[in-house]
Legacy VTK file of the C-alpha trace (Angstrom):
# vtk DataFile Version 3.0
C-alpha trace
ASCII
DATASET POLYDATA
POINTS 186 float
16.406 77.996 -18.643
19.258 79.146 -20.792
19.194 76.633 -23.685
22.240 78.150 -25.356
24.335 77.795 -22.224
23.142 74.202 -21.680
24.058 73.271 -25.267
27.505 74.864 -24.868
28.214 72.915 -21.682
26.882 69.598 -23.010
29.169 69.988 -26.007
32.061 70.591 -23.588
31.029 67.575 -21.517
31.069 65.380 -24.618
34.570 66.610 -25.426
35.693 66.119 -21.807
34.708 62.438 -21.846
36.601 61.887 -25.099
33.707 62.017 -27.563
33.581 63.939 -30.816
30.512 66.218 -30.688
30.670 66.435 -34.489
30.224 62.716 -35.101
26.907 61.735 -36.657
25.142 60.411 -33.553
26.154 63.354 -31.358
25.702 66.412 -33.614
22.257 67.229 -32.249
22.808 65.858 -28.732
23.453 69.235 -27.054
20.140 70.593 -28.393
18.304 67.378 -27.486
19.660 67.460 -23.921
18.688 71.125 -23.539
15.139 70.310 -24.674
14.956 67.308 -22.365
16.132 69.367 -19.378
13.504 72.031 -20.075
10.857 69.317 -19.985
11.978 67.172 -17.045
12.983 70.132 -14.861
9.964 72.313 -15.666
9.105 72.567 -11.964
12.213 74.675 -11.323
10.390 77.600 -12.966
7.797 77.692 -10.167
7.687 78.117 -6.414
5.472 75.850 -4.316
3.047 78.762 -4.010
2.878 79.195 -7.801
2.232 75.456 -8.278
-0.549 75.626 -5.674
-2.112 78.527 -7.564
-1.840 76.692 -10.916
-3.626 73.593 -9.618
-6.035 75.008 -7.044
-9.349 74.122 -8.739
-11.566 73.065 -5.828
-15.156 72.060 -5.176
-17.264 72.498 -2.064
-16.660 69.371 0.039
-20.273 68.987 1.183
-21.465 68.910 -2.440
-19.111 66.056 -3.296
-19.460 63.841 -0.233
-15.910 64.304 1.102
-16.313 64.722 4.850
-13.358 62.690 6.076
-10.150 62.111 4.127
-9.429 62.200 0.416
-6.827 59.578 -0.545
-5.102 59.109 -3.891
-2.591 56.294 -4.298
-0.016 55.111 -6.799
0.615 58.420 -8.532
3.629 57.789 -10.755
6.380 60.425 -10.900
10.078 60.600 -11.606
12.674 63.129 -10.577
16.406 63.761 -10.597
18.647 63.562 -7.536
20.315 66.881 -6.878
23.517 65.183 -5.691
24.350 63.225 -8.871
21.642 64.442 -11.274
20.730 60.760 -11.414
17.216 59.563 -12.192
14.876 58.778 -9.305
12.466 56.345 -10.944
9.714 53.814 -10.416
8.370 56.290 -7.870
4.845 56.171 -6.517
3.239 58.845 -4.389
0.289 58.326 -2.060
-1.434 61.502 -0.866
-4.148 61.915 1.761
-5.697 65.087 3.111
-8.640 66.130 5.215
-10.809 68.672 3.404
-11.693 71.833 5.271
-14.771 72.785 3.283
-13.359 72.143 -0.186
-11.740 69.348 -2.207
-9.227 69.503 -5.032
-10.095 68.197 -8.456
-8.547 64.719 -8.557
-6.323 65.400 -11.551
-4.904 68.385 -9.676
-3.422 66.104 -7.007
-1.512 64.115 -9.642
-0.468 67.307 -11.448
0.894 68.782 -8.217
2.954 65.636 -7.570
4.264 65.662 -11.144
5.250 69.347 -11.170
6.924 69.204 -7.746
8.976 66.215 -8.940
10.228 68.107 -12.009
13.100 69.685 -10.104
16.533 68.628 -8.963
15.261 67.066 -5.813
15.700 64.967 -2.707
12.925 62.462 -2.075
12.481 63.823 1.452
12.036 67.376 0.146
9.702 66.192 -2.590
7.335 64.781 0.040
7.436 68.039 1.984
6.900 70.098 -1.185
3.881 68.012 -2.193
2.390 68.278 1.303
2.868 72.062 1.381
1.380 72.527 -2.092
-1.634 70.273 -1.389
-2.226 72.091 1.907
-2.256 75.486 0.213
-4.223 74.437 -2.867
-6.887 72.573 -0.848
-6.972 75.038 2.031
-6.212 72.393 4.636
-3.679 71.951 7.409
-3.906 68.144 7.406
-1.905 66.279 4.754
0.073 63.042 4.537
2.415 62.003 1.722
4.188 58.675 1.205
6.737 58.223 -1.582
8.461 54.990 -2.564
11.083 54.989 -5.285
14.323 53.727 -6.744
17.370 55.938 -7.171
19.805 55.299 -10.002
22.556 56.874 -7.882
22.253 53.609 -5.876
21.079 51.138 -8.508
23.130 52.051 -11.606
26.268 53.431 -9.948
27.959 53.427 -6.560
26.846 50.364 -4.647
24.823 48.952 -7.616
22.099 47.690 -5.318
19.315 47.205 -7.855
16.662 46.105 -5.353
17.013 49.064 -2.976
13.845 51.197 -2.649
13.543 54.321 -0.550
10.367 55.160 1.362
9.697 58.576 2.834
6.680 59.924 4.681
5.671 63.497 5.377
2.915 64.399 7.819
1.457 67.794 8.621
-1.406 68.715 10.906
-3.556 65.868 12.238
-1.489 63.313 10.286
1.431 63.834 12.698
-0.529 62.452 15.659
-3.018 59.973 14.219
-2.011 56.386 13.486
-5.361 55.913 11.720
-4.634 58.784 9.322
-1.073 57.588 8.699
-2.451 54.140 7.833
-4.479 55.693 4.985
-1.216 56.078 3.057
-0.494 52.322 3.035
LINES 1 187
186 0 1 2 3 4 5 6 7 8 9 10 11 12 13 14 15 16 17 18 19 20 21 22 23 24 25 26 27 28 29 30 31 32 33 34 35 36 37 38 39 40 41 42 43 44 45 46 47 48 49 50 51 52 53 54 55 56 57 58 59 60 61 62 63 64 65 66 67 68 69 70 71 72 73 74 75 76 77 78 79 80 81 82 83 84 85 86 87 88 89 90 91 92 93 94 95 96 97 98 99 100 101 102 103 104 105 106 107 108 109 110 111 112 113 114 115 116 117 118 119 120 121 122 123 124 125 126 127 128 129 130 131 132 133 134 135 136 137 138 139 140 141 142 143 144 145 146 147 148 149 150 151 152 153 154 155 156 157 158 159 160 161 162 163 164 165 166 167 168 169 170 171 172 173 174 175 176 177 178 179 180 181 182 183 184 185
């Protein structure tokens, strides 16, 4: 990311909304925003393939007892809507996959979800990204992802519907056809 350019534009944004970027509370705001964007949008530096490579620590499935599905629920993430750059928050991700000879380290599943969310994103794409990354990292073709979250572009602006929650589901491989596998995500 180009921190200098971000700081320049945040300063201009402050001026455009009628603020004085030199007033005490705003002097360091452009630098703070640039630092925040580097952190919360870290995933933009990586492709799905690169994220899969970063978090691909696996174990032999037979040695760890995973013969059916591995399911991890209630992974907390947040992201930013690419349409309004508004926060997508209170998001939980449930992931299930069928190992094909190897299983991912459990922390790797949460790390994959977190890194994929650190992009300007759509919730639907986030589910697909997570499924693709898990599939590659775990060496499987069978993955399901359920995401439930709130979007401040609906809750804090626009329609101001504070109770609205969005649920998306992504299925690849055997998850597309099997009701039993889909039910693992609930």
